[in-house]
BAFI-3210 file (N, C-alpha, C; in Angstrom, 3 decimals, decimal comma, padded with zeros to 6 digits):
// residues 292
n [1|2|3|4|5|6|7|8|9|10|11|12|13|14|15|16|17|18|19|20|21|22|23|24|25|26|27|28|29|30|31|32|33|34|35|36|37|38|39|40|41|42|43|44|45|46|47|48|49|50|51|52|53|54|55|56|57|58|59|60|61|62|63|64|65|66|67|68|69|70|71|72|73|74|75|76|77|78|79|80|81|82|83|84|85|86|87|88|89|90|91|92|93|94|95|96|97|98|99|100|101|102|103|104|105|106|107|108|109|110|111|112|113|114|115|116|117|118|119|120|121|122|123|124|125|126|127|128|129|130|131|132|133|134|135|136|137|138|139|140|141|142|143|144|145|146|147|148|149|150|151|152|153|154|155|156|157|158|159|160|161|162|163|164|165|166|167|168|169|170|171|172|173|174|175|176|177|178|179|180|181|182|183|184|185|186|187|188|189|190|191|192|193|194|195|196|197|198|199|200|201|202|203|204|205|206|207|208|209|210|211|212|213|214|215|216|217|218|219|220|221|222|223|224|225|226|227|228|229|230|231|232|233|234|235|236|237|238|239|240|241|242|243|244|245|246|247|248|249|250|251|252|253|254|255|256|257|258|259|260|261|262|263|264|265|266|267|268|269|270|271|272|273|274|275|276|277|278|279|280|281|282|283|284|285|286|287|288|289|290|291|292]
n.u [083,571|081,049|079,756|077,276|077,330|076,380|074,610|077,071|079,134|081,045|081,109|081,874|082,796|081,783|079,268|076,658|078,452|079,866|082,874|085,260|087,353|088,329|089,233|091,023|092,807|094,016|095,787|097,230|099,773|101,017|101,774|103,516|105,678|106,544|108,024|109,821|111,122|111,256|112,069|114,567|114,732|116,839|117,465|115,946|114,409|112,075|111,256|110,462|108,297|106,755|105,866|104,630|102,837|101,201|100,489|099,303|097,264|096,143|095,468|093,521|091,629|090,782|090,638|087,401|086,066|084,730|085,127|086,056|087,752|089,580|090,930|092,192|093,525|095,345|096,665|098,211|099,819|101,549|103,005|104,555|105,661|107,343|109,378|110,361|111,643|113,973|115,186|113,387|112,266|112,391|110,734|108,246|107,798|107,081|104,834|103,131|102,662|101,719|099,346|097,755|097,538|096,080|093,315|092,475|091,964|089,763|088,342|087,452|086,057|083,843|080,716|079,160|081,140|083,056|081,720|080,884|083,565|084,368|082,647|083,986|085,339|083,128|081,675|084,116|084,451|081,957|081,975|084,184|082,679|081,100|082,339|083,686|081,478|080,274|082,202|082,327|079,872|077,962|074,056|073,671|071,493|070,077|072,566|073,228|074,383|075,340|077,418|078,083|075,581|076,557|078,823|077,986|075,447|077,400|079,311|076,928|076,159|078,042|078,650|076,277|077,546|080,344|082,513|083,157|082,247|079,292|079,777|080,958|080,089|077,170|076,538|074,438|072,257|072,596|072,596|069,959|068,321|068,683|068,095|065,314|065,258|068,185|068,771|070,638|070,625|069,442|066,738|067,666|069,069|071,702|071,413|073,183|074,894|077,588|079,652|080,912|083,311|086,498|087,693|085,478|083,641|085,095|084,981|082,515|081,800|083,599|084,220|085,988|088,134|088,905|088,978|091,545|093,362|093,307|094,582|096,761|097,860|098,133|099,588|102,125|102,710|103,185|105,047|107,332|108,092|108,355|111,147|112,563|112,847|113,709|116,601|117,395|119,954|120,365|119,791|118,630|116,660|114,333|114,088|112,749|110,782|109,112|108,443|105,699|103,489|103,482|102,812|100,436|099,213|099,353|097,756|095,271|094,259|093,831|092,210|090,208|088,571|086,157|085,240|084,931|083,564|085,222|084,899|083,439|083,518|085,305|087,066|088,283|089,278|091,707|092,815|093,925|095,652|097,394|098,396|099,720|101,716|103,059|103,961|105,569|107,576|109,123|109,976|111,417|113,394|114,033|115,295|116,961|118,935|119,507|121,067|123,296]
n.v [091,976|090,690|089,897|090,263|092,456|091,561|092,887|094,701|093,415|091,511|088,482|087,352|084,541|082,744|083,203|082,929|081,989|084,123|084,067|085,185|086,544|084,831|083,101|084,764|085,489|082,832|081,697|083,549|083,637|081,446|082,167|084,220|083,105|081,619|082,647|083,962|081,732|080,089|081,515|082,320|084,990|088,239|090,520|093,103|095,772|094,669|091,951|093,299|094,899|092,824|091,324|093,236|093,761|091,239|091,162|094,037|093,598|091,329|092,160|094,829|093,069|091,530|093,529|094,987|092,804|092,201|090,558|090,820|089,692|087,522|089,829|091,161|089,296|088,830|091,575|090,953|089,071|090,010|091,928|089,762|088,916|091,038|090,892|088,818|088,505|089,664|090,073|091,279|093,640|095,910|096,560|095,898|097,181|099,342|098,750|097,855|100,380|101,903|099,971|100,531|102,919|103,197|101,655|103,418|105,406|104,232|103,689|106,088|107,431|106,307|105,544|103,030|100,989|101,764|101,518|098,647|098,046|099,125|097,644|095,719|096,147|097,096|094,230|092,924|094,149|093,255|090,701|090,430|090,936|089,497|086,975|087,788|087,905|085,463|084,247|084,993|084,143|085,934|086,979|086,656|088,091|090,461|090,506|091,015|089,287|087,724|086,308|085,940|084,606|082,163|081,066|080,479|078,662|076,884|075,979|075,721|073,395|071,131|071,413|069,690|066,809|066,487|065,346|063,203|064,106|064,605|063,309|062,732|064,729|065,839|068,206|069,403|068,222|067,599|070,081|071,001|069,597|070,759|072,032|074,289|075,690|076,299|078,120|081,237|083,582|086,064|084,758|082,365|079,497|078,832|076,701|075,445|073,458|073,228|075,023|076,733|077,286|075,754|074,631|074,585|073,391|071,053|070,304|069,771|068,131|065,969|066,042|067,255|065,281|064,577|067,339|068,287|065,924|067,016|069,883|069,006|067,471|070,074|071,535|070,052|070,081|072,715|073,342|071,584|072,259|074,912|075,141|073,372|075,484|077,283|076,456|075,970|076,764|080,262|080,544|078,535|076,077|074,540|075,622|077,755|076,616|075,584|077,808|079,225|077,344|076,636|079,488|079,501|077,699|078,402|080,563|079,727|077,841|079,806|080,917|082,574|083,205|082,983|079,573|076,933|073,978|071,576|068,647|068,394|070,357|072,088|073,636|071,916|070,203|072,052|072,629|070,169|069,767|071,627|070,542|068,535|069,451|070,410|068,468|067,008|068,113|069,185|066,704|065,557|066,838|066,447|064,022|064,600|065,173|063,069|061,726|062,612]
n.w [070,011|069,984|072,515|074,967|077,774|080,931|083,558|085,492|084,379|082,376|080,500|078,309|076,520|077,941|078,898|081,276|082,963|084,888|084,763|083,387|084,194|086,314|084,738|083,133|085,044|086,117|083,778|082,509|083,347|082,343|079,472|079,717|081,291|079,572|077,706|079,070|079,793|077,630|075,641|072,940|072,944|073,585|076,136|075,464|073,772|072,629|073,650|075,830|075,261|074,526|077,001|078,072|076,709|077,243|079,938|080,318|078,437|079,963|082,159|081,621|080,727|082,967|084,529|083,064|083,156|085,665|087,847|091,180|093,171|091,396|090,104|092,607|093,305|091,161|090,651|093,532|092,010|090,579|091,781|093,287|091,255|090,702|092,960|092,139|089,842|088,895|086,321|084,410|085,916|085,234|083,279|084,805|086,784|085,147|084,201|086,060|087,203|085,408|085,159|087,855|087,563|085,478|086,654|088,575|086,978|085,246|087,545|088,468|086,713|086,160|087,759|088,060|087,875|089,646|092,511|092,385|092,993|095,398|096,887|097,463|099,187|101,545|101,658|102,872|105,169|106,479|106,473|108,284|110,479|110,700|111,598|113,417|115,841|115,333|116,727|119,001|119,512|119,280|118,497|114,898|113,400|111,212|110,007|106,461|103,710|100,616|100,489|103,333|103,984|102,224|103,556|106,667|105,916|104,978|107,514|109,031|108,150|108,041|111,076|111,461|111,235|112,150|112,752|110,840|108,667|105,939|103,896|100,387|097,920|098,997|099,984|099,848|099,870|103,086|103,479|103,395|105,223|107,750|110,621|111,119|113,204|114,069|112,418|111,921|110,530|109,056|106,182|106,493|105,031|101,751|100,341|098,199|095,123|096,651|099,152|098,141|098,568|099,265|101,681|103,666|102,285|101,787|105,035|105,696|103,912|104,422|107,667|110,552|110,277|107,773|106,928|108,505|107,093|104,414|104,859|106,140|103,589|101,937|102,988|103,511|100,608|099,561|101,718|101,137|098,262|098,574|100,133|098,022|096,027|097,902|098,460|095,806|093,084|091,972|089,212|088,213|086,167|086,712|089,436|088,159|087,160|088,773|090,255|088,913|088,886|091,280|092,469|091,655|092,878|095,394|095,116|094,452|096,453|098,671|101,659|101,983|099,853|097,250|095,264|093,097|093,510|095,077|094,405|092,232|089,757|087,135|088,592|090,280|088,723|087,509|090,000|090,523|088,331|088,763|091,219|090,401|088,873|090,335|092,259|091,129|089,432|092,049|093,089|090,621|091,023|093,763|093,018|091,248|093,146|094,595|093,134|092,574]
ca.u [083,417|079,627|079,104|076,894|077,527|075,489|074,864|078,338|080,235|081,718|081,699|082,578|082,336|081,497|077,711|075,881|078,950|081,108|084,003|086,153|088,376|089,049|090,040|092,769|093,984|094,756|096,261|097,822|100,929|101,662|102,755|104,563|106,595|106,953|108,735|110,620|112,159|112,221|112,439|116,159|114,934|117,343|116,784|115,871|112,979|111,148|110,824|109,746|107,061|105,977|105,894|104,316|101,520|100,656|100,174|098,681|095,883|095,374|094,729|092,193|090,310|090,328|089,110|086,339|085,356|084,110|085,364|086,806|088,435|090,588|091,366|093,145|094,720|096,178|097,322|099,173|100,746|102,094|104,023|105,302|106,756|107,999|110,266|111,263|111,574|114,636|115,352|112,546|111,868|112,090|109,109|107,166|107,749|106,357|103,806|102,455|102,654|100,204|098,153|097,287|097,028|094,411|092,684|092,016|090,968|088,491|087,485|086,800|085,518|082,134|080,197|078,947|082,444|083,706|080,120|081,227|084,748|083,979|081,597|084,929|085,361|081,684|081,940|084,959|083,517|080,752|082,189|084,804|081,773|080,320|083,569|084,046|080,225|080,165|083,567|081,463|078,611|076,497|073,328|073,687|070,317|070,712|073,447|072,694|074,961|075,062|078,933|077,988|074,961|076,993|079,788|076,923|075,356|078,864|079,373|075,535|075,799|079,768|077,986|075,524|078,393|081,633|084,031|083,351|081,292|078,568|079,945|081,602|078,531|075,877|075,939|072,997|071,056|072,804|071,999|068,411|067,727|069,361|066,664|065,109|065,637|069,486|069,225|070,947|070,634|067,544|066,269|067,902|070,278|071,441|071,854|073,689|075,289|078,482|079,150|081,768|084,904|087,284|087,615|084,312|083,149|085,994|084,557|081,341|081,941|084,538|084,578|087,035|089,309|088,900|089,940|093,064|094,511|093,456|095,632|098,472|098,575|098,631|101,377|103,765|103,102|104,173|106,919|108,298|108,032|109,263|112,281|113,330|112,848|115,062|117,549|118,357|120,648|119,211|119,660|117,984|115,577|113,785|113,454|111,750|109,687|108,369|107,739|104,775|103,083|103,544|102,228|099,168|098,539|098,750|096,222|094,095|094,231|093,946|090,986|089,632|087,845|085,205|085,715|084,250|083,289|086,585|084,874|083,155|083,548|086,757|087,853|088,893|090,252|092,823|093,703|094,915|096,610|098,237|099,159|100,814|103,241|104,123|104,807|106,536|108,588|109,547|110,519|112,246|114,661|114,713|115,898|118,162|120,119|120,085|122,182|124,323]
ca.v [090,324|090,481|088,896|091,181|092,774|091,216|094,077|095,266|092,204|091,205|086,956|087,045|083,198|081,951|082,826|083,278|082,023|085,337|083,577|085,427|087,408|084,128|082,320|085,243|085,740|081,255|081,363|084,791|083,617|080,413|082,630|085,269|082,881|080,855|083,767|084,586|080,674|078,762|082,071|083,183|086,880|088,665|091,272|094,429|096,470|093,580|091,313|093,756|095,651|091,172|091,296|094,504|093,492|090,510|091,935|094,903|093,055|090,910|093,448|095,286|091,935|090,916|094,860|094,794|091,366|092,782|089,767|091,571|088,562|087,908|091,419|091,126|088,044|089,342|092,711|090,128|087,936|091,287|091,918|088,771|088,706|091,849|091,008|087,195|087,988|091,011|090,339|091,445|094,335|097,391|096,669|095,134|098,589|100,745|097,883|098,316|101,652|102,176|099,284|101,060|104,153|102,632|100,927|104,209|105,731|103,882|103,511|107,445|107,517|105,088|105,258|101,692|100,405|102,492|101,028|097,667|097,444|099,409|096,800|094,375|096,383|096,836|092,583|092,256|094,597|092,459|089,101|090,755|091,312|088,114|086,299|088,519|087,472|084,229|083,863|085,458|083,387|086,743|086,948|087,248|088,838|091,900|090,987|090,716|089,277|086,266|085,743|085,170|083,508|080,888|081,070|080,356|077,393|075,662|075,954|074,425|071,889|071,078|070,930|068,122|065,667|067,377|064,478|062,663|064,862|064,102|062,485|063,645|065,614|065,450|069,220|070,405|067,073|067,706|071,178|071,479|068,806|071,721|072,062|075,643|076,542|076,242|079,201|082,622|084,655|086,589|084,319|081,022|079,250|078,636|075,100|075,203|072,191|073,448|075,807|077,933|077,622|074,217|074,560|074,676|071,991|069,484|070,252|069,748|066,650|065,011|066,504|067,506|064,535|065,564|068,635|068,375|065,928|068,005|070,636|068,506|067,626|071,110|072,271|069,261|070,078|074,036|073,626|071,032|072,945|076,367|074,728|073,511|076,792|078,843|075,821|075,548|077,808|081,137|080,525|076,864|076,107|073,699|076,774|079,088|075,985|075,120|079,012|079,780|076,848|076,900|080,415|079,204|076,649|079,224|081,683|078,909|077,638|081,069|080,426|084,088|083,695|081,777|078,614|076,181|072,446|070,586|067,416|068,178|071,278|072,435|074,177|070,831|070,005|072,855|072,949|068,900|069,205|072,313|070,270|067,442|070,162|071,188|068,020|066,395|069,227|068,976|065,265|065,517|067,965|065,809|062,634|064,824|065,235|062,266|061,143|063,664]
ca.w [069,658|070,362|073,603|075,886|079,741|082,008|084,964|085,832|084,389|081,010|080,922|077,179|075,630|078,962|079,033|082,368|084,008|085,216|085,632|082,415|084,909|086,994|083,484|082,592|086,096|086,060|082,718|081,937|083,869|081,594|078,281|080,489|081,652|078,636|077,019|079,484|079,789|076,875|073,950|072,782|072,936|074,878|076,926|074,520|073,596|072,192|074,882|077,136|075,017|074,934|078,383|078,370|076,165|077,858|081,580|080,242|077,916|080,760|083,425|081,608|080,239|084,305|085,112|082,441|083,546|087,118|088,699|092,197|093,875|090,733|089,817|093,843|093,028|089,674|091,577|094,105|091,263|089,708|092,912|093,587|090,168|090,419|093,745|092,183|088,608|088,796|085,135|084,202|087,425|085,502|082,575|085,836|087,443|084,552|083,986|087,457|087,661|084,245|085,502|088,717|086,928|084,652|087,531|089,039|085,865|085,077|088,696|089,115|085,219|085,889|088,839|088,501|088,178|091,042|093,322|092,190|093,458|096,687|097,112|098,198|101,608|102,445|101,769|103,408|106,587|106,637|107,024|109,442|111,720|110,445|112,341|115,091|116,103|115,176|117,557|120,259|120,178|119,595|117,317|113,363|112,340|110,979|108,627|105,154|102,631|099,964|100,904|104,620|103,628|102,043|104,887|107,121|105,232|105,179|108,984|110,082|107,138|109,041|112,628|111,485|111,007|112,401|112,940|109,314|107,694|105,517|102,461|099,391|097,251|100,399|100,582|099,122|100,696|104,354|103,795|103,537|106,251|108,804|111,475|111,149|114,858|114,154|111,410|112,495|109,534|107,783|105,366|106,188|104,578|101,153|099,830|096,554|095,379|097,124|099,689|097,419|099,227|099,459|103,319|103,834|101,531|102,551|106,327|105,739|103,255|105,556|108,795|110,949|110,075|106,332|106,783|108,616|106,389|103,400|105,255|106,155|102,225|101,157|103,731|102,561|099,170|099,738|101,932|099,972|096,966|098,997|100,367|097,241|095,471|098,186|098,323|094,648|092,294|091,667|087,287|088,019|085,157|087,293|089,861|087,652|086,326|089,577|090,633|088,599|089,496|093,377|092,918|090,967|093,880|096,532|095,362|094,306|097,814|099,431|102,013|101,785|098,223|096,648|094,887|093,075|094,304|095,388|093,973|091,173|088,912|086,403|089,243|090,811|087,593|087,366|090,776|090,678|087,664|089,199|092,044|089,645|088,227|091,548|092,760|089,987|089,752|093,379|093,083|089,686|091,858|094,544|092,893|090,540|093,883|095,150|092,296|092,839]
c.u [081,453|078,877|078,642|077,007|075,883|075,301|076,442|079,305|080,150|082,176|081,987|082,094|082,003|079,968|077,243|077,054|079,990|082,497|085,255|087,242|089,183|090,147|091,449|093,566|094,696|095,696|097,238|099,427|101,737|102,575|103,843|105,686|107,395|108,005|109,882|111,865|112,561|111,910|114,077|116,149|115,852|117,046|116,878|114,235|111,637|110,430|110,026|108,334|105,890|105,227|105,022|103,011|100,932|099,894|099,234|097,085|094,891|094,571|093,249|091,321|089,779|089,212|087,302|085,056|084,272|084,284|086,344|088,002|089,590|091,456|092,423|094,217|095,519|097,217|098,417|100,009|101,848|102,972|104,749|106,251|107,851|109,680|111,172|112,199|112,935|114,995|114,964|111,694|111,941|110,705|108,036|106,655|106,690|105,151|102,561|102,002|101,453|099,328|097,131|096,419|095,691|093,631|091,673|091,221|089,643|087,452|086,489|085,911|083,554|082,123|079,614|079,933|083,067|082,774|081,300|082,353|084,617|083,504|082,662|085,300|084,549|081,869|082,860|084,647|082,799|081,108|083,438|084,254|081,304|081,337|083,749|082,577|079,918|081,550|082,991|080,453|077,169|075,540|073,933|072,769|070,378|072,086|073,150|074,169|075,360|076,257|078,853|076,746|075,165|077,844|078,889|076,504|076,331|079,067|078,205|076,072|077,399|079,219|077,138|076,431|079,682|083,193|084,108|083,003|079,991|078,646|080,049|080,006|077,661|075,688|074,637|071,918|071,064|071,847|070,688|067,732|068,364|067,979|066,725|065,400|067,110|069,900|069,184|071,248|069,128|067,607|067,292|069,290|070,314|071,993|072,029|074,455|076,821|078,327|080,344|083,178|085,283|087,049|086,367|083,466|083,843|085,524|083,268|080,878|082,785|084,799|085,434|088,215|089,706|089,806|091,314|093,803|094,183|094,491|096,648|098,686|098,814|099,647|102,223|103,591|104,367|105,272|108,116|109,232|109,201|110,597|113,154|113,422|114,587|116,392|118,306|119,348|119,893|118,938|119,030|117,172|114,528|113,273|112,351|110,784|108,493|107,483|106,291|103,815|102,688|102,715|100,810|098,319|098,122|097,928|095,294|093,535|093,968|091,781|089,980|088,820|086,754|086,010|085,025|084,202|084,588|086,441|084,210|082,992|085,052|087,310|088,599|089,660|091,461|093,751|094,457|095,846|097,790|099,034|100,105|102,137|103,971|105,278|105,691|107,662|109,672|110,628|111,488|113,457|115,326|115,722|117,234|119,498|120,567|121,015|123,173|125,091]
c.v [089,968|090,145|090,607|091,143|092,017|092,086|094,688|094,602|091,989|089,467|086,314|085,836|082,712|082,196|083,482|082,629|083,073|084,757|083,880|086,057|085,961|083,390|082,839|085,117|083,928|081,786|082,438|084,198|082,433|081,258|083,623|084,400|081,809|081,419|083,928|083,192|079,880|079,965|082,381|084,513|087,219|089,567|092,517|094,489|095,291|092,645|092,183|094,705|093,797|090,940|092,214|094,229|092,340|090,724|092,911|094,429|092,250|091,168|094,093|094,119|091,843|092,468|094,924|093,891|091,906|091,837|090,231|090,724|088,064|088,710|091,470|090,599|088,234|090,295|091,614|089,329|088,855|091,318|091,637|088,632|089,704|091,784|089,108|087,436|089,555|090,910|090,982|092,540|095,306|097,397|096,374|096,496|099,225|099,937|097,974|099,187|102,021|101,591|099,862|102,087|104,202|102,457|102,258|105,490|105,483|103,696|104,826|107,900|106,695|104,605|104,057|100,648|100,575|101,741|099,564|097,193|097,845|098,210|095,561|094,562|096,841|095,163|092,138|093,038|093,555|091,093|089,211|090,498|090,141|087,173|086,740|087,748|086,154|083,477|083,974|085,011|084,443|086,461|087,779|087,984|090,132|091,666|090,483|090,727|087,769|085,571|084,792|084,296|081,935|080,252|079,703|078,838|076,353|075,060|075,190|073,144|071,221|070,443|069,826|067,015|066,462|066,626|063,730|063,103|063,971|063,210|063,062|064,052|065,631|066,862|069,893|069,233|067,709|069,080|071,494|070,182|069,672|072,180|073,945|076,618|076,940|077,612|080,474|083,415|084,914|085,805|083,083|080,609|079,539|077,393|074,956|073,846|072,118|074,555|077,103|078,621|075,776|074,034|073,763|073,606|070,624|069,144|069,366|068,171|065,399|064,962|067,011|067,005|064,866|066,123|069,016|067,157|066,595|068,970|070,196|068,086|068,836|072,008|071,257|069,500|071,624|074,106|072,752|071,795|074,353|076,012|074,345|074,866|077,833|078,136|075,846|077,079|078,817|081,055|079,203|077,026|075,414|074,609|077,580|078,155|075,770|076,178|079,130|078,922|076,715|077,965|080,550|078,870|077,505|080,063|080,902|078,131|078,769|080,574|081,364|084,289|082,633|081,109|078,358|074,815|071,556|069,137|067,301|069,165|071,702|073,210|073,050|070,774|070,813|072,437|071,344|069,182|070,297|071,791|069,198|067,892|070,304|069,952|067,155|067,186|069,110|067,663|064,923|066,154|067,021|064,697|063,050|064,909|064,240|061,303|061,414|063,469]
c.w [069,681|071,399|074,643|077,044|080,058|083,347|084,466|084,853|082,780|080,851|079,093|076,784|076,876|079,139|079,834|083,091|084,264|085,600|084,614|083,039|085,582|085,658|082,947|083,668|086,488|084,846|082,105|082,217|083,038|079,927|078,963|081,057|080,990|077,726|077,729|079,891|079,105|075,291|074,188|072,685|074,153|075,147|075,828|074,394|073,269|073,067|076,067|076,636|074,847|076,136|078,904|078,550|077,224|079,233|081,260|080,000|078,904|082,384|083,195|081,439|081,875|084,880|084,529|082,875|085,004|088,465|089,769|092,763|092,756|090,311|091,236|093,465|091,786|090,341|092,294|093,329|091,019|090,753|093,127|092,610|090,280|091,539|093,497|090,871|088,352|087,281|084,172|085,343|086,771|084,546|083,950|086,568|086,675|084,393|085,101|087,710|086,372|084,395|086,713|088,430|086,188|084,948|087,833|088,501|085,606|086,146|088,835|087,760|085,505|087,355|089,200|088,645|089,796|092,162|093,226|092,837|094,790|097,300|097,865|099,518|101,916|102,891|102,726|105,369|107,439|107,230|107,866|110,756|112,148|111,794|113,315|116,146|116,287|116,702|119,043|120,667|120,472|118,157|115,737|112,774|112,261|109,632|107,793|104,028|101,947|100,590|102,200|104,805|103,485|102,984|106,288|107,222|105,480|106,496|109,414|109,169|108,297|110,795|112,724|111,341|110,895|112,419|111,517|108,282|107,345|104,204|101,530|098,337|097,831|100,720|100,567|100,058|102,230|104,855|104,202|104,573|107,545|109,601|111,505|112,014|114,416|113,344|112,193|111,791|109,016|107,005|105,085|106,028|103,011|100,727|098,549|096,296|096,220|098,039|099,132|097,982|099,339|100,797|103,602|103,387|102,072|104,201|106,586|104,832|104,042|106,685|109,297|110,333|108,767|106,115|106,853|107,856|105,247|103,638|105,770|104,361|102,074|102,141|103,428|101,885|099,249|100,387|101,730|098,591|097,302|099,365|099,084|096,636|096,564|098,249|097,050|094,141|091,810|090,296|087,319|087,218|085,968|088,377|089,276|087,058|087,513|090,301|090,404|088,848|090,992|093,555|092,852|092,397|094,898|096,552|095,031|095,681|098,743|099,798|102,188|100,514|098,012|095,624|094,148|093,620|094,046|094,774|092,647|089,830|088,592|087,373|089,956|089,791|087,546|088,555|090,931|089,391|087,985|090,517|091,334|089,156|089,413|092,068|092,013|089,906|090,790|093,183|091,884|090,465|092,933|094,610|092,115|091,991|094,845|094,601|092,357|094,187]
res [x|x|x|x|x|x|x|x|x|x|x|x|x|x|x|x|x|x|x|x|x|x|x|x|x|x|x|x|x|x|x|x|x|x|x|x|x|x|x|x|x|x|x|x|x|x|x|x|x|x|x|x|x|x|x|x|x|x|x|x|x|x|x|x|x|x|x|x|x|x|x|x|x|x|x|x|x|x|x|x|x|x|x|x|x|x|x|x|x|x|x|x|x|x|x|x|x|x|x|x|x|x|x|x|x|x|x|x|x|x|x|x|x|x|x|x|x|x|x|x|x|x|x|x|x|x|x|x|x|x|x|x|x|x|x|x|x|x|x|x|x|x|x|x|x|x|x|x|x|x|x|x|x|x|x|x|x|x|x|x|x|x|x|x|x|x|x|x|x|x|x|x|x|x|x|x|x|x|x|x|x|x|x|x|x|x|x|x|x|x|x|x|x|x|x|x|x|x|x|x|x|x|x|x|x|x|x|x|x|x|x|x|x|x|x|x|x|x|x|x|x|x|x|x|x|x|x|x|x|x|x|x|x|x|x|x|x|x|x|x|x|x|x|x|x|x|x|x|x|x|x|x|x|x|x|x|x|x|x|x|x|x|x|x|x|x|x|x|x|x|x|x|x|x|x|x|x|x|x|x|x|x|x|x|x|x|x|x|x|x|x|x]
***
């Protein structure tokens, strides 16, 4: 469509924002479940072809976008679908097999692409090492990673105001006020508008007290929705409606991923819309049960 690549990534219409893969990973679930829930198509070759096409086109888009974490989360979502949707399990099985075969083919046919995705393992090892050193209170000098730098910046900013935080949208201000003597990584801190993680941002903005409230809110939503899904009838439409939104919510709040700001970006808009659907559908079923 005329959109040029940037390094190993294809951002498409998003330009300088490398979020095409994340966009696909978040929204491919809606046409997929819409077809399953709301069409009059019976289980036949046409339904299988449509489901297959949606998943494969989405998978290729995420793969070529170069967004690694969305690619991993997309793979996890497919596996969850396989176990949760028995009526399309056969189609999903062949689709998943083709998906991973295509992935390994692309990986082995393009050196740059292979290096890019193998980098996930390298960065994961670095972050694991960082956590071990941080817990042990050992020196972090020598660790070089942009991800670790963002994590450490979030931790140091939180330590400036541990209980109540520095205030919403204050990260970039408080981060710049960190005493250089506290820097533990080569190159100091990375004071962007936010630390690219919901939990670190909440801790730095609202402190431990705000983080605990945030965690309790998440736990309440997930536990209530999961309880409703487990105890609803197998063929309940409400159950099938809750599931995709709950899955997206759990994927979105996964702690070991980079995110936008919880208070300012489009990521927050998406997250709160998903929360609204999960809570409203869950409450709808609870009220329905109470009338019975």
